[in-house]
C-alpha positions in Angstrom: 33.5 -10.8 -52.4 31.9 -9.9 -49.1 28.4 -8.6 -49.1 26.9 -6.4 -46.3 23.9 -7.8 -44.5 21.2 -5.4 -43.4 18.7 -6.3 -40.7 15.5 -4.4 -40.3 15.5 -2.6 -36.9 12.4 -3.0 -34.7 10.6 0.4 -34.4 10.9 0.4 -30.6 14.7 -0.1 -30.7 15.2 3.6 -31.2 13.8 4.4 -27.7 16.0 1.8 -26.0 19.0 3.2 -27.8 18.3 6.8 -26.7 18.4 5.7 -23.1 21.2 3.2 -23.3 23.8 4.7 -25.5 26.4 5.1 -22.8 27.2 8.0 -20.4 28.0 10.5 -23.2 25.6 9.3 -25.9 22.4 8.7 -23.9 19.8 11.3 -23.1 16.3 11.5 -21.7 13.3 11.1 -24.0 11.4 14.2 -25.1 7.7 14.3 -24.1 6.8 13.3 -27.7 9.2 10.4 -27.7 7.9 9.2 -24.3 4.4 9.3 -25.7 5.3 7.3 -28.8 7.2 4.7 -26.7 4.4 4.2 -24.3 1.8 4.1 -27.0 3.7 1.1 -28.5 3.9 -0.5 -25.1 0.1 -0.1 -24.5 -0.6 -1.5 -28.0 1.5 -4.6 -27.4 3.9 -3.6 -30.2 7.0 -4.2 -28.1 8.9 -7.4 -27.5 9.3 -8.6 -23.9 13.1 -8.2 -24.1 12.7 -4.6 -25.2 10.2 -3.8 -22.5 12.5 -5.2 -19.8 15.5 -3.2 -21.1 13.5 0.0 -21.5 12.0 -0.1 -18.1 15.3 -0.9 -16.3 17.1 1.8 -18.2 14.4 4.2 -17.2 14.7 3.0 -13.6 18.5 3.6 -13.5 18.3 7.2 -14.7 14.8 8.0 -13.2 12.0 9.6 -15.3 11.9 13.3 -16.0 8.7 15.3 -15.8 8.6 15.4 -19.7 8.9 11.6 -19.8 6.3 11.1 -17.2 3.9 13.5 -18.9 4.4 11.6 -22.2 3.9 8.2 -20.6 0.8 9.4 -18.9 -0.9 10.9 -22.0 -0.3 7.7 -23.9 -1.6 5.5 -21.1 -4.7 7.7 -20.6 -5.4 7.6 -24.4 -5.4 3.8 -24.3 -8.1 3.7 -21.5 -11.5 2.5 -22.6 -13.9 4.7 -20.6 -17.6 4.0 -20.3 -20.2 6.2 -22.0 -21.7 7.0 -18.6 -18.8 8.6 -16.7 -19.6 9.4 -13.1 -18.8 12.8 -11.8 -15.8 12.3 -9.5 -14.4 15.0 -7.2 -11.2 13.4 -6.0 -8.8 10.9 -7.6 -7.0 8.8 -4.9 -4.3 6.4 -5.9 -3.2 3.5 -3.7 -0.2 1.5 -5.1 2.4 1.2 -2.4 0.8 -1.0 0.3 1.5 -0.6 4.0 4.1 -2.3 6.2 4.5 -0.4 9.4 0.9 0.8 10.0 -2.6 -0.2 9.0 -4.0 1.7 6.0 -5.8 4.3 8.1 -6.2 6.5 5.0 -9.0 4.2 3.8 -11.1 5.7 6.6 -10.0 9.2 5.5 -11.4 8.6 2.0 -14.6 7.1 3.5 -15.0 10.1 5.8 -14.8 12.4 2.8 -17.3 10.3 0.9 -19.7 10.4 3.8 -19.6 14.2 3.6 -20.5 14.3 -0.1 -17.1 14.1 -1.8 -17.1 11.6 -4.6 -13.9 9.6 -4.4 -12.4 7.1 -6.9 -9.6 5.1 -5.4 -7.5 2.9 -7.7 -4.4 0.7 -7.1 -2.9 -2.8 -7.3 -1.6 -5.4 -4.9 1.0 -8.1 -4.5 4.1 -6.6 -6.2 6.1 -6.2 -3.0 6.5 -8.7 -0.2 5.6 -8.0 3.4 3.0 -5.4 2.6 -0.8 -5.3 2.9 -2.8 -3.7 0.1 -6.0 -1.7 0.0 -7.7 -4.2 -2.2 -7.2 -6.9 0.4 -8.4 -4.8 3.3 -11.6 -3.2 2.0 -13.7 -6.3 2.9 -12.9 -5.6 6.6 -14.9 -2.3 6.3 -17.7 -3.9 4.3 -16.7 -2.7 0.8 -16.4 -4.8 -2.3 -14.0 -3.4 -4.9 -15.3 -2.8 -8.5 -14.3 -5.0 -11.4 -15.1 -2.5 -14.2 -15.6 1.2 -14.9 -19.3 0.5 -15.0 -19.3 -1.0 -11.5 -17.2 1.8 -10.2 -19.6 4.4 -11.6 -22.5 2.6 -10.0 -20.8 2.5 -6.6 -19.8 6.2 -6.7 -23.4 7.1 -7.5 -24.6 5.0 -4.6 -22.1 5.8 -1.9 -19.6 8.4 -3.2 -16.7 5.9 -3.1 -15.3 3.1 -5.2 -12.0 1.3 -5.4 -11.1 0.0 -8.9 -8.0 -2.3 -9.2 -5.6 -1.4 -12.0 -6.0 -4.9 -13.5 -9.6 -4.2 -14.4 -9.2 -0.9 -16.2 -5.6 -1.0 -17.5 -4.4 -4.6 -17.6 -1.2 -3.8 -19.5 0.2 -1.5 -16.8 -0.9 -4.0 -14.2 1.1 -6.7 -16.0 4.2 -4.5 -16.0 3.9 -3.7 -12.3 3.7 -7.4 -11.5 7.2 -7.8 -13.1 8.7 -6.3 -10.0 9.5 -9.6 -8.3 11.1 -10.8 -11.5 13.2 -7.6 -12.1 13.9 -6.8 -8.5 13.1 -3.1 -9.0 10.2 -0.8 -9.5 9.6 0.7 -12.9 8.2 4.1 -14.2 4.8 2.4 -14.3 4.7 2.6 -10.5 4.9 6.4 -10.9 2.6 6.9 -13.8 -0.2 4.5 -12.5 -0.6 6.8 -9.5 -1.3 9.8 -11.9 -3.7 8.1 -14.3 -6.8 9.8 -12.9 -9.0 7.6 -15.1 -12.3 9.4 -14.5 -10.9 12.9 -14.9 -11.5 14.1 -11.4 -10.6 17.8 -11.0 -8.7 17.1 -7.8 -5.9 14.6 -7.5 -4.0 13.6 -4.4 -0.7 11.6 -4.5 1.4 9.8 -2.1 5.1 8.9 -2.7 7.8 7.4 -0.6 11.0 8.9 -2.2 10.9 12.7 -1.7 12.6 13.4 -5.0 9.5 12.2 -6.8 7.3 15.0 -5.4 8.4 17.7 -7.8 8.3 15.2 -10.8 4.6 14.5 -10.0 4.0 18.2 -9.5 5.7 19.4 -12.7 4.2 16.6 -14.9 0.8 17.6 -13.8 1.6 21.1 -14.9 2.7 19.9 -18.3 -0.6 18.0 -18.7 -2.7 20.9 -17.5 -4.1 19.0 -14.5 -6.1 21.7 -12.6 -5.5 20.7 -9.0 -3.0 18.2 -7.5 -1.3 17.7 -4.2 1.6 15.3 -3.6 3.2 14.4 -0.3 5.6 11.8 1.2 3.0 9.6 2.7 3.4 6.9 5.3 4.8 3.9 3.5 4.3 5.7 0.2 0.5 5.8 0.5 -1.6 8.9 0.7 -1.5 9.0 4.5 -0.2 11.7 6.7 2.0 10.6 9.5 0.7 12.7 12.4 4.0 12.5 14.3 6.1 14.2 11.6 6.3 17.3 9.4 4.5 16.8 6.1 5.5 18.8 3.0 2.6 19.1 0.5 3.6 20.3 -3.0 0.6 21.4 -5.1 -0.6 22.6 -8.4 -3.6 24.9 -8.6 -4.6 26.3 -12.0 -1.0 26.2 -13.4 0.6 27.6 -10.3 3.0 25.6 -8.1 3.1 25.9 -4.3 4.7 24.2 -1.3 3.2 24.0 2.2 4.6 22.5 5.3 2.1 20.8 7.6 3.4 20.6 11.2 3.1 17.4 13.3 -0.2 16.9 15.1 1.5 15.3 18.1 4.7 16.4 19.9 5.9 12.9 20.7 6.1 9.9 18.3 3.9 6.9 18.8 5.1 3.3 18.9 3.9 1.3 16.0 1.6 -1.7 16.5 3.4 -5.0 16.5 0.7 -6.8 14.6 -1.4 -5.3 11.8 -5.0 -6.4 12.3 -7.3 -5.0 9.6 -10.4 -5.5 11.7 -9.2 -2.6 13.8 -10.1 -0.2 10.9 -13.8 -0.9 11.4 -13.4 -1.0 15.2 -11.9 2.5 15.1 -14.6 3.9 12.9 -17.3 2.5 15.2 -15.6 3.9 18.3 -15.0 0.4 19.8 -11.3 1.1 20.2 -9.2 4.2 20.9 -6.0 4.8 19.0 -4.6 8.4 19.1 -2.1 7.8 16.2 -4.8 6.3 14.0 -7.3 9.1 14.6 -4.5 11.6 13.9 -3.7 9.9 10.6 -7.3 9.7 9.5 -8.1 13.3 10.4 -4.8 14.7 9.2 -5.0 13.0 5.8 -8.6 14.1 5.3 -7.5 17.6 6.2 -4.9 17.7 3.4 -7.6 16.6 0.9 -10.0 19.3 2.1 -7.4 21.9 1.8 -6.5 20.7 -1.7 -10.2 20.8 -2.7 -10.4 24.4 -1.4 -13.0 23.5 1.2 -10.7 25.2 3.8 -8.6 28.3 3.5 -5.9 27.3 6.0 -4.2 24.3 7.6 -6.0 25.0 10.9 -9.4 25.4 9.3 -8.9 22.1 7.3 -7.8 20.3 10.5 -10.8 21.6 12.4 -13.2 20.7 9.6 -11.8 17.1 9.3 -12.0 16.7 13.1 -15.6 17.7 13.2 -16.4 15.3 10.3 -14.8 12.5 12.3 -16.7 13.3 15.5 -20.0 13.4 13.6 -19.4 10.3 11.5 -22.0 7.6 11.3 -20.6 4.9 13.5 -23.1 2.3 12.3 -21.1 1.6 9.1 
C-alpha cells in the first residue's frame, strides 16, 4: 500500500509561488505580503535559492507601488538608528554611478550644505562595471565618508553633509545589491535602497534611469506618507540634471502629486569629456577650470532641490537662487 509523503513547506515559499505561478496564476504581492517577505529577508530567514528566485521574479514583472511600499517599510523597520539622530533636511541617494560624465551632483549637494541645508547622502559602489561611484570620488573633494550612523550624525552637525555607504547601515541590502554581477540583472533592492531615507529627512530627492520608475517612486512615497519627494530621470540614473535636456520632475507634497517640466538650460548639447578625471570636481569648485556643462549641471541640480524644499516658488527663482549660491561659494574648500 502506497503512503503519501508530506514535506513541510518553507514559510517563504508562499511568496515565491505568488510571483511565479505562471501567466494566469501569478499576481503581484499586496503591500502586507511585500512587507512580510522583506521582513523575512532582512531577518535572514530566507534560503539563498529562494532569495535569488524571488528577486529575479520581481525583476521580470517589475515592482508595483504597493510592493515597493511594503519592502521599504520592512527595510526601514530593520534599521538600527542611533539614539542621537541628527536633524537632516534633505535625503540624497546615490546608487547608480556615473559613466558618461563626472558626478557633478556632489558639488550641488555641497553647495546646498554650505548654505545651511543639512544633507545626508547614501549609496553603494561596485555593482556595475565601467562606472565611478560617489564613495570613490569624495576623497577628491576632501571628504571622508562615514562608517556608522554616529559618524554621519557628527559630520552633519559639523559641516551639514555626510555620505554614508549602504554597507555600514544596512548590510543585508548591500549584500543583495552586490549580487548583480552574479545574476546579471538589477533587483528591486536597487529601487528600495534609494528610498530608505534612514534619518527621516522631510525632503527626499530621487534620481532614476528608466522613466517608468518615476511614478512608482512617487506613488510609493504617497502610500508611506512621505511628506515631500521629487524624482527625476537623472544623468546616468543619479540625481543630476542634464542641463542640455528637458527634465521632468514628479513630486509629492503633503499627499498631493504634481509633475513639472524643467526646460534645458542650454540650447545646444555639449560634447562629453573623453576621460573622467575626478580631480576636476575640486578644480571647478575652486574656479581653476571653466566648464559650462558642469556648472549648468551643478546649478540646475541644486535648483531642483531648492524648489523641492520650497525655498523658491518657481523654476526661474530656483535657478537664480542656485546661481547666486554658486557665484558666492567659498572657493577655498
